[in-house]
C-alpha positions in Angstrom: -19.1 17.9 -36.0 -23.0 16.4 -34.9 -24.2 17.5 -31.0 -25.2 14.2 -29.3 -27.6 14.4 -26.3 -26.8 12.1 -23.7 -29.7 11.1 -21.4 -28.6 10.0 -18.0 -31.6 7.1 -16.2 -32.6 10.4 -13.8 -33.5 12.0 -16.8 -30.5 14.7 -16.8 -29.5 15.9 -20.2 -26.1 16.5 -21.5 -25.6 17.7 -24.9 -22.4 17.2 -26.7 -20.7 18.5 -29.6 -18.8 15.4 -30.6 -16.3 16.2 -33.9 -17.0 13.6 -37.2 -14.9 10.6 -37.4 -15.2 9.5 -33.1 -17.3 7.5 -31.6 -20.4 8.2 -29.7 -18.7 6.2 -26.7 -15.0 8.8 -27.1 -18.1 12.0 -27.1 -19.0 11.0 -24.0 -16.1 9.8 -22.2 -14.2 13.3 -23.5 -16.9 15.3 -22.3 -17.4 12.9 -19.1 -20.8 12.4 -19.4 -21.3 10.3 -16.3 -22.9 7.2 -16.8 -20.1 5.5 -19.8 -17.7 3.8 -17.9 -16.3 2.5 -21.4 -14.3 -0.3 -19.8 -12.7 -1.5 -22.7 -11.3 1.4 -24.4 -13.3 1.2 -27.5 -12.4 -2.2 -28.5 -15.9 -3.9 -28.1 -14.8 -6.1 -25.8 -17.3 -5.4 -22.8 -20.5 -3.8 -22.6 -20.6 -1.0 -20.2 -20.9 2.4 -23.0 -24.8 0.6 -23.7 -27.0 2.9 -24.2 -30.7 2.8 -26.1 -30.9 4.6 -28.7 -33.9 7.1 -29.0 -36.4 5.9 -31.4 -36.2 8.6 -34.0 -32.8 7.3 -34.4 -33.6 3.9 -34.9 -33.2 3.5 -38.9 -30.6 6.0 -39.8 -27.9 4.7 -37.4 -25.5 2.1 -39.3 -27.0 -1.9 -38.4 -24.4 -3.8 -35.7 -22.2 -5.8 -36.6 -22.4 -9.6 -35.1 -19.3 -8.9 -32.7 -21.5 -5.8 -30.9 -24.4 -8.4 -30.7 -22.5 -10.6 -29.2 -21.2 -8.0 -26.6 -24.5 -6.7 -26.1 -25.5 -9.5 -24.2 -23.8 -9.0 -21.2 -25.2 -5.6 -21.3 -27.6 -4.0 -18.6 -30.8 -5.4 -19.2 -30.9 -4.7 -23.7 -33.4 -4.7 -25.7 -33.7 -6.0 -28.8 -33.8 -3.3 -31.0 -32.5 -0.1 -29.2 -29.6 -1.3 -27.0 -26.2 -0.5 -28.7 -22.3 -0.7 -27.2 -21.4 3.7 -28.3 -17.5 2.2 -28.8 -19.6 0.9 -31.9 -21.7 4.3 -33.7 -19.3 6.3 -35.3 -20.1 10.1 -35.2 -20.8 11.5 -38.6 -22.7 14.9 -39.6 -25.3 13.0 -40.4 -25.6 12.1 -36.9 -26.1 15.9 -36.3 -29.1 16.0 -32.8 -28.2 12.0 -32.1 -30.7 11.6 -28.5 -29.7 8.2 -26.4 -30.8 7.2 -23.2 -27.9 5.5 -20.7 -29.2 2.6 -18.8 -29.8 2.5 -15.0 -26.3 1.1 -14.0 -23.5 -0.7 -16.8 -22.4 -4.5 -16.0 
């Protein structure tokens, strides 16, 4: 179990306990965090679960794979370093304390 903090574009914080094995996207969806649409249900076939990973966590999460990198081209204002699709980040105990920032909108 890991506590993930989702910060909306307006600064509203949502601290959610997410079981290990789920994705950061599932944690948001299952707990009603607004701003993560997850239109494809986690298949890495859209960019509607896009977030900016807090700078303190950049080197602590797994690297992006090619499919995620391609889908991020369709995200709202992607950042080459901080942008991630939450459907591609599997929660582990090591991610306890992870902070992600939601973009102004999802497209």
